[in-house]
N, C-alpha and C positions, 0 to 999 in steps of 0.2 A: 446395579446400574454402573456403567463405566464412566470414567471422568469425562470422556468426550461427549457422552450423552447428557452429562450434567451441565456442561458449559453453557449451552443455550438456555437452560432453565435458570441458571444464575443470572445471565444477562436479561432474561425476561423479568425477573424480580427487580433487578436494579433499574430497569427502564420503566417500571410501572409508576405512572404519575399519580395514581389514585391513593397510594398509601405513603405514610411518612417514612423517613429514613430509619427510624427505630424499628418500624414494622418490617421494612425490607431486610434489615440485619437479622431480625428474629426469624423471618421466613427462610433466609439463607441457612441459618443455623439448623432449622428444622429439616430443610431439604437434605443437607449433608448428613445429619445424624440418622435420618430415616432411609437414606439411600446407600450408605456405606456401612456394612455390618460391624466393622471394627472402630467406627467413630461413635464413642459412647457418651461423650460430652463435647459440645461445640459451642464456643463463645468468643466474644470480642472483648478486648481490653483497650482502653484509650488513655492517652496521656492526660493528666489532670491539669490543664492550662500550662502554666510555667513551672509547676511543681514537678519534682522528680519522683513521680509516682503514677501508677496506673490505676484506673477506676474500671470496675467491671461494667461492661455494657450488656447488650442482649445476649442471651445464651439459652441453650436447650440441654437438659440433662439434670443430674442430681444437684440439689442445692449446694452452694459453697459458702463458706465463711470468708473466702478470700475475695473481698470486694474492693480492697485497696492493697496494692502491692508496690513496695518501694523499689525504685530502680536498683538493679544489682541483686535483688533477692529472688530466689527461685528461678525457674526456667524463664518465665515471662519477664521478670525483672532483668535477667541477663540479656534477653533479646532487646529490651528497651535501650540497653547500653551498647551492645555489639552491632545492632542493626543487621544481624544475620539470622538466617533460619537456624533453628535448633531442634534436632531430632534426638529424643532420648529413648533408646530401645528398651531400657529397663530402669524405671525410676528408682528402684531399690539400690542401684549401683551409682546413683548420682548424688554427690555430696551436698549440693546447694538446691535440693528439691524441696518444695513446700508440699507436704502430703495433704491431699484433698480427701482421699478415701482409700481404704485398704484394697478396694477393687481396681484402682488405677494401676496399671502395669507399665504403660508407656505414654509418651506425650510428644506432640509436635507443635512448635510455635513458629509462625511466619510473620515477619513484620509487615506493617501496612504503611506505605509511603504516599504522601500527597505533596506534589511539587518537590520531590527529593527529600522531604522531611518525614521522619518516623513519627506517626501520630498515634500508633497503636499496633494491634496484632490480632491475628486469629489464633486461638488456642484449642487444641483437640487432645482429649484424653482417650485412652483405649484400655479395655480390660484384657487385652491380648499383649503378650510380650513381643516386641520387635515387629509390628505389622507395617510400619511406615517405610516408604522407599522414595526414590527420586521422583517417581510419578506423582506421589502425594504432594511432594514439595512443589513441583511444577503446577499441579492443579490448584493448590492453595495460593500460589503466587498469582495465578489467573484470577481466582476469586477476589483477592485483595486488589488487583488491578481494576476489576469491575467496581468493587466497593469504593475505591478511591474517587471515583467519578461522583460519588454522593456528597463529597466535601468541597 
């Protein structure tokens, strides 16, 4: 399914008044993982109040031990500090990468802003080397723009 075909589905999920925010986030994760063949793990991390750490939110994919990530640590922790998208074509070549699984080959993390403040991020792992491009970034920015309306 193309990113353009997925956009209205994302909006439909975020607009559904019958389910909770957590359920909406989980549905978005499932939609992305099930619709894009190289999205093997899709999840959200959120800032833990005023602490400089991220807490794992809803996700779909293999279980992870990384439920708390300090700012600056790993790709997610770096995005929490930089406020910028981070695409890692090959995690083996990334010095500050937190290994989740030997099957993960690449990662993309896009920050989630509410009223100009970074409150979290969407994180996607792939079992494919270098699958992410600008179209993924733009699409995930759209997803986060829709998700930001939930806060």
